[in-house]
C-alpha positions in Angstrom: -1.3 -32.2 4.6 0.2 -31.7 8.0 4.0 -31.4 7.9 5.8 -33.8 10.1 8.7 -31.4 10.3 6.4 -28.9 11.9 6.3 -30.8 15.1 9.8 -29.9 16.1 9.7 -26.3 15.0 11.7 -24.7 17.8 14.9 -26.9 17.9 15.1 -27.2 14.1 14.5 -23.5 13.2 18.2 -22.7 13.3 19.1 -25.6 11.1 16.3 -24.6 8.6 17.6 -21.0 8.4 21.2 -22.2 7.9 20.1 -24.6 5.1 18.1 -21.8 3.5 21.3 -19.7 3.2 23.2 -22.7 1.7 20.5 -23.9 -0.7 19.3 -20.5 -1.9 22.3 -18.2 -1.7 20.9 -15.5 -4.1 17.6 -15.2 -2.3 19.3 -15.2 1.0 21.8 -12.6 -0.1 19.1 -10.3 -1.4 17.1 -10.7 1.8 20.2 -9.9 3.8 21.0 -6.9 1.7 17.5 -5.4 1.9 17.3 -6.1 5.6 20.7 -4.5 6.3 19.8 -1.4 4.3 16.4 -1.1 6.0 17.9 -1.5 9.5 20.5 1.2 8.6 17.8 3.6 7.5 15.6 2.7 10.6 18.3 3.2 13.3 20.7 5.7 11.7 21.1 8.7 14.1 20.0 11.3 11.6 18.8 13.7 14.3 22.4 14.0 15.6 23.9 15.0 12.2 24.3 18.6 11.1 23.5 19.3 7.5 25.2 22.7 7.4 27.2 22.3 4.3 27.2 24.1 0.9 24.2 26.3 0.2 21.8 26.2 3.2 18.9 25.1 1.2 20.8 22.2 -0.3 22.0 21.0 3.1 18.4 21.3 4.5 17.1 19.4 1.5 19.5 16.5 2.1 18.4 16.4 5.7 14.7 16.4 4.8 15.3 13.5 2.4 16.9 11.4 5.1 14.4 12.4 7.7 11.4 11.5 5.5 13.0 8.2 4.4 13.6 7.2 8.0 10.1 8.3 9.0 8.7 6.2 6.2 10.8 3.2 7.2 9.6 3.5 10.8 6.0 4.3 10.3 5.0 2.4 7.2 7.3 -0.4 6.1 6.7 -2.8 9.0 3.0 -2.2 9.7 1.8 -1.4 6.2 4.1 -2.9 3.6 5.1 -6.2 5.2 1.5 -7.3 5.7 0.7 -6.1 2.1 3.5 -8.1 0.7 2.2 -11.2 2.5 -1.3 -10.6 1.3 -0.1 -10.1 -2.3 1.9 -13.2 -2.1 -1.1 -15.2 -1.0 -3.1 -13.7 -3.9 -0.6 -15.0 -6.3 -0.5 -18.4 -4.6 -4.1 -19.1 -3.6 -6.6 -17.1 -5.6 -7.9 -19.1 -8.5 -7.0 -17.7 -11.9 -10.6 -18.5 -13.0 -12.1 -16.6 -10.1 -10.1 -13.5 -11.0 -11.0 -13.8 -14.6 -14.7 -14.2 -13.9 -14.9 -11.2 -11.6 -12.1 -8.8 -12.6 -11.0 -10.1 -16.0 -11.3 -8.2 -19.3 -14.3 -10.3 -20.3 -16.1 -9.9 -17.0 -19.3 -7.7 -17.0 -18.3 -4.1 -16.5 -20.5 -3.4 -13.5 -19.3 -6.5 -11.7 -15.6 -5.9 -12.5 -15.5 -2.2 -11.6 -17.9 -2.6 -8.6 -15.8 -5.4 -7.1 -12.5 -3.5 -7.7 -13.7 -0.2 -6.3 -15.4 -1.7 -3.2 -12.3 -3.9 -2.5 -10.0 -0.9 -2.7 -12.3 1.2 -0.6 -12.4 -1.3 2.2 -8.6 -1.3 2.5 -8.1 2.4 3.4 -4.4 2.3 2.6 -1.8 4.8 1.3 -0.6 5.0 -2.3 2.4 2.7 -1.5 0.7 0.0 0.6 -1.8 -0.6 -2.2 0.9 -1.4 -4.7 1.7 -5.1 -3.8 -2.1 -5.8 -3.7 -2.6 -4.2 -7.1 0.4 -6.2 -8.5 -1.1 -9.3 -7.0 -4.5 -9.1 -8.7 -3.1 -7.8 -12.0 -0.6 -10.7 -12.0 -3.5 -13.2 -11.6 -5.3 -11.9 -14.7 -7.4 -9.0 -13.6 -8.3 -6.6 -16.5 -6.4 -3.4 -16.7 -9.5 -1.3 -16.1 -10.7 -3.0 -12.9 -7.1 -3.2 -11.6 -6.6 0.5 -12.1 -9.9 1.2 -10.4 -8.6 -0.9 -7.4 -5.3 1.0 -7.5 -7.0 4.4 -7.4 -9.8 3.6 -5.0 -7.6 2.1 -2.2 -5.8 5.3 -1.2 -8.3 7.8 -2.7 -11.7 6.6 -1.5 -10.6 6.2 2.1 -13.8 6.4 4.3 -12.0 7.7 7.3 -10.1 10.3 5.2 -13.4 11.5 3.7 -14.9 11.9 7.2 -11.9 13.8 8.5 -11.9 16.0 5.4 -15.5 16.9 6.0 -14.9 17.7 9.6 -11.7 19.7 9.2 -12.1 21.3 5.8 -15.9 21.5 5.7 -18.7 19.2 4.4 -18.6 20.9 1.1 -15.0 20.0 0.3 -15.5 16.5 1.9 -18.5 15.7 -0.3 -16.7 17.0 -3.4 -13.7 14.8 -2.6 -15.8 11.7 -2.0 -17.9 12.1 -5.2 -14.8 13.0 -7.3 -12.8 10.0 -6.1 -15.6 7.5 -6.7 -16.2 8.9 -10.2 -12.5 8.9 -10.9 -12.0 5.3 -10.0 -14.5 4.1 -12.5 -13.7 6.7 -15.3 -10.0 6.3 -15.2 -10.3 2.5 -15.2 -12.7 2.6 -18.2 -10.4 5.0 -20.1 -7.4 2.8 -19.4 -9.3 -0.2 -20.6 -10.3 1.5 -23.9 -6.8 2.9 -24.5 -5.1 -0.5 -24.1 -7.9 -2.9 -25.0 -5.9 -4.7 -27.7 -2.8 -5.3 -25.5 -5.1 -6.4 -22.7 -7.0 -8.8 -24.9 -3.7 -10.5 -25.9 -2.6 -10.7 -22.3 -6.0 -12.1 -21.3 -5.7 -14.8 -24.0 -2.2 -15.7 -22.8 -3.3 -15.9 -19.2 -6.3 -18.1 -20.1 -4.1 -20.5 -22.0 -1.4 -20.6 -19.3 -3.8 -21.2 -16.4 -6.7 -23.1 -17.9 -8.5 -25.2 -15.3 -6.3 -24.0 -12.4 -7.8 -24.7 -9.0 -6.0 -25.2 -5.8 -8.9 -27.2 -4.3 -9.7 -24.8 -1.4 -13.4 -23.8 -1.1 -14.2 -20.2 -1.9 -15.3 -19.6 1.7 -11.9 -20.7 3.0 -10.2 -18.3 0.6 -12.5 -15.5 1.5 -11.8 -16.0 5.2 -8.0 -16.2 4.7 -7.9 -12.9 2.9 -10.6 -11.3 5.1 -8.5 -12.0 8.3 -5.2 -10.9 6.8 -6.8 -7.6 5.5 -8.4 -7.1 8.9 -5.0 -7.3 10.5 -3.6 -4.8 8.0 -6.5 -2.4 8.5 -6.6 -2.4 12.3 -2.8 -2.4 12.7 -2.8 0.9 10.8 -6.0 2.4 12.2 -5.2 6.1 12.6 -6.4 8.3 15.4 -9.0 10.9 14.5 -11.1 13.5 16.3 -14.2 11.3 16.4 -15.5 9.2 19.3 -16.3 6.1 17.2 -12.9 6.1 15.5 -11.1 6.7 18.8 -12.8 3.8 20.5 -11.6 1.5 17.7 -8.1 3.1 17.8 -7.9 2.4 21.6 -8.5 -1.4 21.0 -6.9 -1.8 17.6 -4.0 -4.0 18.7 -6.3 -6.5 20.6 -8.5 -6.6 17.5 -5.5 -7.1 15.2 -4.2 -9.8 17.6 -7.6 -11.6 17.7 -7.8 -11.6 13.9 -4.2 -13.0 13.7 -5.1 -15.8 16.1 -8.2 -16.6 14.0 -5.9 -16.7 11.0 -3.8 -19.3 12.7 -6.8 -21.4 13.6 -8.0 -21.2 10.0 -4.7 -22.4 8.7 -4.7 -25.4 11.0 -8.3 -26.4 10.7 -9.0 -25.7 7.1 -5.6 -25.5 5.3 -4.0 -28.4 7.1 -1.0 -26.5 8.6 0.8 -27.9 11.7 -0.5 -26.5 14.9 2.6 -26.6 17.1 4.8 -24.1 15.2 1.9 -21.7 14.9 1.4 -21.9 18.6 5.1 -21.2 19.2 4.9 -18.2 16.8 1.8 -16.9 18.6 3.5 -17.2 22.0 6.5 -15.3 20.8 4.2 -12.5 19.4 2.3 -12.2 22.7 5.5 -12.2 24.7 6.9 -9.4 22.5 3.7 -7.4 22.9 3.8 -7.8 26.7 7.5 -7.1 27.1 7.7 -4.3 24.6 4.2 -2.7 24.5 5.5 0.5 23.0 7.0 -1.4 20.0 4.2 -3.2 18.2 6.4 -3.3 15.1 8.5 -6.0 16.8 5.5 -8.3 17.3 4.5 -7.7 13.7 7.9 -8.7 12.4 7.9 -11.8 14.5 4.5 -12.8 13.4 5.1 -12.2 9.7 8.6 -13.8 9.7 7.2 -16.9 11.5 4.3 -17.2 9.1 6.5 -17.0 6.0 9.1 -19.4 7.4 6.4 -21.9 8.3 4.7 -21.5 4.9 7.9 -22.7 3.2 7.9 -25.9 5.4 4.2 -26.9 4.9 3.7 -27.7 1.3 4.3 -26.6 -2.3 1.5 -23.9 -2.1 3.1 -22.5 1.1 6.4 -22.3 -0.6 4.8 -20.5 -3.5 3.2 -18.1 -1.0 6.6 -17.3 0.5 8.3 -17.1 -2.8 5.7 -14.7 -4.2 5.9 -12.5 -1.1 9.7 -12.2 -1.5 9.3 -11.4 -5.2 7.0 -8.5 -4.4 9.3 -7.3 -1.6 12.5 -7.2 -3.6 10.7 -5.6 -6.6 9.0 -2.8 -4.6 11.0 -2.0 -1.5 14.1 -0.5 -3.1 11.9 1.7 -5.5 9.7 2.9 -2.7 12.6 3.9 -0.4 14.4 5.6 -3.3 11.3 7.4 -4.4 10.6 8.7 -0.8 14.3 9.9 -0.6 13.9 11.9 -3.8 10.4 13.3 -2.8 11.8 14.4 0.6 14.8 16.1 -1.1 12.6 18.1 -3.4 9.5 18.8 -1.3 10.5 18.0 2.3 8.3 16.6 5.0 4.9 18.0 6.0 5.6 21.3 7.6 9.2 21.4 6.5 10.9 22.6 3.3 13.0 20.7 0.8 14.8 22.1 -2.2 11.6 23.8 -3.4 10.6 26.7 -1.1 7.1 26.4 0.3 6.4 30.0 -0.3 6.8 29.3 -4.0 4.1 26.7 -3.8 1.7 28.9 -1.8 2.3 31.8 -4.3 1.7 29.5 -7.3 -1.6 28.0 -6.0 -3.0 31.1 -4.3 -6.1 31.4 -6.6 -8.6 29.3 -8.4 -7.1 29.7 -11.9 -6.5 26.8 -14.2 -2.7 27.2 -13.9 -2.8 27.1 -10.1 -5.0 24.1 -10.1 -2.8 22.2 -12.6 0.3 23.0 -10.5 -1.5 21.8 -7.4 -2.4 18.5 -9.1 1.2 18.0 -10.3 2.7 18.7 -6.9 0.2 16.6 -5.2 0.9 13.7 -7.6 4.6 13.8 -6.8 4.4 14.3 -3.0 4.1 11.4 -0.6 1.0 11.5 1.7 0.5 8.8 4.3 -3.1 8.1 5.3 -4.9 11.2 6.6 -1.8 13.5 6.4 -3.1 15.2 3.3 -5.9 16.8 5.4 -3.7 18.9 7.8 -1.4 19.8 4.9 -4.2 21.2 2.8 -5.7 22.9 5.9 -2.3 24.7 6.3 -2.2 25.6 2.7 -5.7 27.0 2.7 -4.8 29.1 5.7 -1.8 30.4 3.8 -4.1 31.5 1.0 -4.4 28.6 -1.4 -7.6 28.5 -3.4 -10.4 25.8 -2.9 -10.0 24.5 -6.4 -6.3 23.7 -6.0 -7.1 22.3 -2.6 -9.6 19.8 -4.1 -7.0 18.9 -6.8 -4.5 18.0 -4.2 -7.0 15.9 -2.3 -7.9 14.0 -5.5 -4.4 13.5 -6.9 -2.2 13.4 -3.8 -3.3 10.3 -1.9 -3.6 8.2 -5.1 -0.2 9.1 -6.5 3.4 9.8 -5.4 6.8 9.5 -6.9 7.6 6.2 -5.2 4.1 5.0 -6.3 4.9 5.9 -9.9 8.2 4.1 -9.9 6.7 0.9 -8.8 3.6 1.0 -11.1 6.1 1.3 -14.0 7.6 -2.1 -13.1 4.1 -3.6 -13.2 2.5 -1.9 -16.2 5.4 -0.5 -18.2 6.2 3.2 -19.0 3.4 3.8 -21.5 0.5 2.6 -19.3 2.0 4.3 -16.2 2.3 7.6 -18.0 -1.3 7.3 -19.2 -2.6 6.5 -15.7 -0.7 9.3 -14.0 -1.7 11.8 -16.7 -5.4 10.8 -16.3 -5.3 11.3 -12.6 -3.6 14.7 -12.9 -5.8 15.9 -15.8 -9.1 14.8 -14.1 -8.0 16.3 -10.8 -7.2 19.6 -12.5 -10.5 19.8 -14.4 -12.5 18.8 -11.3 -10.6 21.2 -9.1 -10.9 24.1 -11.6 -14.7 23.6 -12.0 -15.1 23.4 -8.2 -13.0 26.5 -7.7 -15.1 28.5 -10.2 -18.4 27.4 -8.6 -17.5 27.8 -4.9 
């Protein structure tokens, strides 16, 4: 399976890229357009621009929208989304349809399906946007709607580190309530979605079974598990957030060496067990190391080099590798524009954490200043439309509690906010359709509201 063209990776890379633009002009054009827009957002000198035009609040809202979009591009796209796209592409290319159907399919035993989905999502500890390509990957491979939804919710909501930080900053009482509520939600929302759309899902399952009967790429399960375990490990450690805890801080201090070690092991696995050419992967690894040493304050550059090199080499190895790269691109072009557009709108309406958008923050505090049902419902809705990156919901809720928000609305935000956002909703709609997306978002908001209201009355 070793590619002979891989032995002269360096001198022929330029020719390969040129041929790619000639042979696949539409893909190349789309890639160029998305890259150009991203670079414009990433480097645009927003801080040097004055937004003093029209009504002051309107100008400020425009500035907040641009600032939040640029922050998202700089902090999340390269380190979170790009690895997630690659993992999702690998899911579509390498995970056996039969394995997905056995463990997550509509006919799989409920305890197994929801257990696997919830645990898998929990281990990722990602935000509401990073989980989307992974959710799309398992759903595309035939996972049942219920388990897929449990995975979608559990990834950002049952974040172990966030639960710990919530308990430490906001109190053990609120931290435990968040943990219990999120775990129950993942299963209940998944089950309700399964029951609501069981007929449609049964038809989809039958079509998938006919279309992929007997599919098997020939790789042992252990190799597939190691492949995804290493890639997910890179994603998790690359995005390991700092926290006021000795254990977490120790891991944070060495997160890049750990991520680099896992990436190196991934290369070894691809060579030894998947038959990839060694020389091009060594060249990519050397470029990544050189970038990390020369630009230690810009780990994003090393990540881009590593991912780009991996995807390019995948297209040169074999048909499965080309499928991997193609699926990765499909997820990127489907999700990236929606996410950036959604973040732009969310920033315009609600601003960044600690800053106001079009909606004044005092309105929010006034509206959620008690434990009434209306205040809790409003908190759930606002939390569902705001964008929270991993752990940022904790200081935001801490500030709102200090400003007078009730504990019930606080729990509602913690349960709805991390799992949903406007960008998240836009992308889910492209995967599930309007009806299922509306049902999922409504279930999250309703259950967050009821849980928060009961909690507010009790405590």
